[in-house]
C-alpha positions in Angstrom: 110.4 130.6 83.4 113.3 130.4 81.3 112.8 129.6 77.6 115.3 129.1 74.7 115.2 132.1 72.6 114.7 129.7 69.4 111.6 128.3 70.9 109.6 131.7 71.5 107.8 131.4 68.4 106.5 128.1 69.6 104.7 129.5 72.7 101.2 128.7 72.5 99.8 129.3 76.1 101.4 130.1 79.6 99.5 129.3 82.9 99.5 128.4 86.4 98.5 124.9 87.1 96.4 123.5 89.7 98.5 121.3 92.6 95.8 119.9 95.1 98.6 118.5 97.4 100.8 121.4 97.7 100.8 125.1 97.9 103.8 125.6 95.2 101.7 125.8 91.9 103.5 124.6 88.8 104.1 126.9 86.0 102.8 125.3 82.6 104.0 126.3 79.3 102.4 124.6 76.2 104.5 124.8 72.8 102.9 124.4 69.6 104.7 123.9 66.2 102.3 123.2 63.0 105.2 121.0 61.3 105.3 118.7 64.6 102.7 116.3 66.4 103.3 116.3 69.9 102.3 113.4 72.0 101.5 113.4 75.6 103.4 111.0 77.6 101.8 110.0 81.0 103.8 111.2 83.9 103.2 108.0 86.0 105.8 105.3 84.8 104.6 101.8 84.8 105.5 99.2 87.6 107.9 97.5 85.1 110.2 100.5 84.3 110.7 100.9 88.1 114.4 100.4 89.2 114.7 97.5 91.5 117.8 99.0 93.0 119.2 100.4 96.0 121.8 102.8 96.6 125.1 102.3 98.4 126.3 104.5 101.3 129.3 106.4 99.9 132.4 104.7 101.6 136.1 104.1 101.0 135.5 100.8 99.5 132.8 102.3 97.0 135.4 105.2 96.3 138.2 102.7 95.3 135.6 100.6 92.9 134.4 103.9 91.3 138.1 105.1 90.9 139.0 101.6 89.2 135.9 102.1 86.7 136.8 105.8 86.0 140.4 104.5 84.8 139.1 102.1 82.6 140.2 102.7 78.7 136.5 102.5 77.6 135.5 105.3 80.3 138.4 107.3 79.3 137.5 107.2 75.8 134.0 108.0 76.5 135.3 110.9 78.6 137.3 112.3 75.9 134.6 112.2 73.0 131.9 113.5 75.8 134.3 116.5 76.2 134.2 117.4 72.4 131.5 119.9 71.3 131.1 118.1 68.0 129.6 114.7 69.6 126.6 113.8 71.3 127.5 114.8 74.8 124.0 113.9 76.3 124.0 110.5 75.1 127.9 109.7 75.9 127.0 111.2 79.3 124.3 108.6 79.7 126.4 106.1 78.7 129.0 107.0 81.3 126.4 106.9 84.0 125.0 103.7 83.1 128.6 102.1 83.4 129.1 103.7 86.9 125.5 102.7 88.3 126.6 98.7 89.2 129.2 100.4 91.6 127.0 102.5 93.7 123.9 100.5 93.5 122.7 96.7 95.0 119.9 94.7 94.3 117.0 95.7 96.6 116.0 93.6 99.4 112.4 93.4 100.8 113.2 91.2 103.9 113.9 93.9 106.5 113.0 97.6 106.2 114.7 98.7 109.3 118.0 98.3 110.9 118.8 94.7 112.7 118.8 94.6 116.4 122.6 94.9 116.5 124.4 95.5 119.9 127.9 96.6 119.4 129.1 96.5 122.8 128.0 92.8 122.9 131.4 91.4 122.0 132.9 87.9 121.6 133.8 87.7 125.6 130.0 88.5 126.2 128.8 85.9 123.8 131.0 83.4 125.2 129.6 84.2 128.8 126.1 83.8 127.6 126.8 80.4 125.9 128.3 79.3 129.2 125.0 80.3 131.3 122.8 78.8 128.7 124.9 75.5 128.7 125.1 75.5 132.6 121.5 76.2 132.8 120.6 72.9 130.5 122.9 71.0 132.5 121.3 71.8 135.8 118.2 71.1 134.9 119.2 67.4 133.6 121.5 66.9 136.5 120.3 68.9 139.4 122.7 69.2 142.3 124.3 71.8 144.6 127.5 72.1 142.7 125.6 72.6 139.6 123.4 75.2 141.0 126.3 77.0 142.8 128.3 77.2 139.4 125.3 78.6 137.4 124.8 81.2 140.2 128.2 82.1 139.8 128.1 82.4 136.0 125.0 84.6 136.1 126.8 86.9 138.6 129.7 87.2 136.3 127.5 87.7 133.2 125.3 90.3 135.0 128.7 92.7 135.5 129.2 92.6 131.8 126.0 94.9 131.6 128.1 97.9 132.5 129.5 97.6 128.9 126.2 98.6 127.6 126.0 101.7 129.8 129.3 102.8 128.3 128.6 102.2 124.9 125.1 104.3 125.3 127.0 107.0 127.1 129.7 107.2 124.3 126.7 107.3 121.7 125.1 110.2 123.6 128.2 111.9 123.7 128.9 111.9 119.8 125.3 112.7 119.1 125.7 115.8 121.3 129.3 116.7 119.8 127.6 116.2 115.9 124.5 118.6 116.9 127.1 121.3 118.5 129.2 120.9 115.3 126.3 121.2 113.0 127.1 118.0 111.4 123.8 116.7 110.1 125.0 113.7 108.1 127.0 112.5 111.4 123.8 113.3 113.6 121.4 111.2 111.5 123.8 108.2 110.8 123.9 107.9 114.6 120.3 108.1 115.0 119.8 105.6 112.3 122.4 103.1 113.3 122.1 103.1 117.2 118.8 104.4 118.4 116.2 103.1 116.2 114.7 99.7 117.2 111.6 99.4 115.5 110.2 96.0 114.1 110.9 94.8 110.6 108.3 95.2 108.0 108.2 92.2 105.4 105.3 93.9 103.6 105.0 97.6 103.0 102.0 99.3 104.3 101.0 100.7 100.9 101.4 98.6 97.6 102.9 100.2 94.6 99.7 100.0 92.6 97.8 102.1 95.5 100.8 104.9 95.1 100.3 105.0 91.2 96.5 105.3 91.7 96.9 108.0 94.4 99.3 110.3 91.9 97.1 109.5 88.8 94.3 111.0 90.7 96.2 114.0 91.5 98.1 114.7 88.2 96.0 113.1 85.9 93.5 115.9 85.4 95.1 119.2 86.0 93.0 122.4 85.3 95.4 125.3 84.2 94.5 128.8 85.4 94.5 131.5 82.8 97.4 133.7 82.8 99.1 136.6 81.0 101.1 134.9 78.1 105.1 136.0 78.1 106.2 138.7 76.3 109.1 138.0 73.8 112.3 139.9 75.2 114.3 142.3 72.7 117.6 141.3 73.8 118.5 137.7 75.0 122.2 137.3 76.0 124.3 134.6 74.4 126.2 133.0 77.0 129.8 132.3 76.6 130.6 128.4 77.1 130.9 127.3 80.4 134.5 127.0 82.1 136.2 124.7 84.2 136.2 126.8 87.3 132.5 127.4 86.8 132.1 123.4 87.1 134.5 123.5 90.6 132.3 126.1 92.0 129.3 124.1 91.4 130.9 120.9 92.6 132.0 122.7 95.8 128.4 123.5 96.6 127.4 120.2 96.5 126.4 118.8 100.0 127.8 115.6 100.7 125.8 112.4 102.0 122.6 113.9 100.1 120.2 111.4 98.3 120.8 111.0 94.6 118.0 110.8 91.8 117.0 108.4 89.5 120.3 107.6 88.1 121.7 106.7 91.6 124.8 108.6 91.4 125.6 110.5 94.6 127.1 114.1 94.9 130.0 112.3 96.7 130.9 110.8 93.4 131.1 114.2 91.7 133.1 115.8 94.7 135.6 112.8 94.8 136.7 113.4 91.1 136.0 116.7 90.3 138.7 116.9 87.3 137.2 113.8 85.7 134.1 115.4 85.6 134.9 118.9 84.8 135.1 118.7 80.8 132.2 116.8 80.4 129.8 118.8 82.5 131.3 122.2 80.9 130.6 120.8 77.4 127.2 119.4 78.3 126.0 122.8 80.0 127.2 124.7 77.2 125.5 122.5 74.6 122.1 122.7 76.8 122.4 126.6 76.7 122.9 126.6 73.0 120.0 124.2 72.2 117.4 124.5 75.0 117.3 120.7 75.5 118.1 118.7 78.7 118.9 115.1 79.0 115.6 113.1 79.0 116.7 111.5 82.3 116.7 115.1 84.2 112.8 115.1 83.8 112.5 112.0 85.9 112.3 112.2 89.4 112.3 109.7 92.4 109.3 110.6 94.6 110.0 109.6 98.3 106.8 109.6 100.4 107.6 110.8 104.1 105.2 109.6 106.6 103.6 112.9 108.3 100.8 111.4 110.7 97.6 109.6 111.1 97.1 106.0 109.3 100.2 104.7 107.5 97.9 103.1 105.2 96.6 106.0 103.6 98.7 107.9 101.1 97.3 111.2 101.6 99.0 110.9 105.1 102.7 111.1 103.3 104.5 114.3 102.0 106.2 113.2 98.6 109.7 114.3 98.4 111.1 114.6 94.9 114.8 113.4 94.3 116.5 114.6 91.1 119.6 113.7 89.7 122.5 115.5 90.8 123.7 116.7 87.5 120.2 118.3 86.9 120.5 120.1 90.2 124.1 121.1 89.2 122.5 122.9 85.8 119.9 124.3 88.0 122.4 125.9 90.2 124.2 126.9 87.3 121.2 128.8 85.8 120.4 130.4 89.3 123.9 131.6 89.2 123.5 133.0 85.7 120.1 134.7 86.4 121.7 136.5 89.7 124.1 138.1 87.2 121.4 139.3 84.9 121.5 142.9 84.2 
């Protein structure tokens, strides 16, 4: 556990917490300051504080919209201010993220959870033939005759011949899927899976209500019983890190994997990778100030928990595995700390 040197005198207790739903036990560091009254905040937010928005998949259109926003005079001014060590970089960074969010999010829809039954191979020619068959079927029922029946049979034969388009389309999908698997392109692989091979019924009502999830996590995290552990010793020689440089930020941005899910701020890693020079001075200044103060932005302390169904009854929360999605900027700083600790001598 990494603690700022200015806070070592405030260490009161160091323990390992109990985590019933995982084998990864959390480290708990309790700080004490006689001049400050520390209040406990519930880890589980209220329903009213949830963001009812959904992220947009990164695409050329989203790229152009974000590019226009970043070129606005107000954003350029915020960028310049956030790059100065004398300003409140954390608050300015939050303002920048807030202005970009509308370009990468949309109102959440609860109508259909899964992909619609879309058939790309069913083109306009197929649709026209189907309409002719339906029209001729109704006409034959109202005006039965040998001529009408013969015409209907002919249209049906022509329509059935179009089924080869479906076979060709399915064959091409499997070819693309196999190519993505051989190349190790996970993003393309799962895009093909979700966009073409899923044919599940829509769910207008989720199997578990948000209130049930809150009760479930409050039961798990509400009463953690710390396990006694040896208190940390104060280091005699704490290094003072040099200011974060632009090349360090470039290496961190290059380590990001595109297509990954963002955290609570909805900013995807693709946005940082698409405009590295724009973010370089902001992140360098922000990380430097965090190193000196030991304080991280408040938004980095919040994660979006996504339940992944494992097995059993889908209406029981314990049958899901929770996955925490962190802000990309927070993960970048975590990668920066990992690099610095790897260099520790």
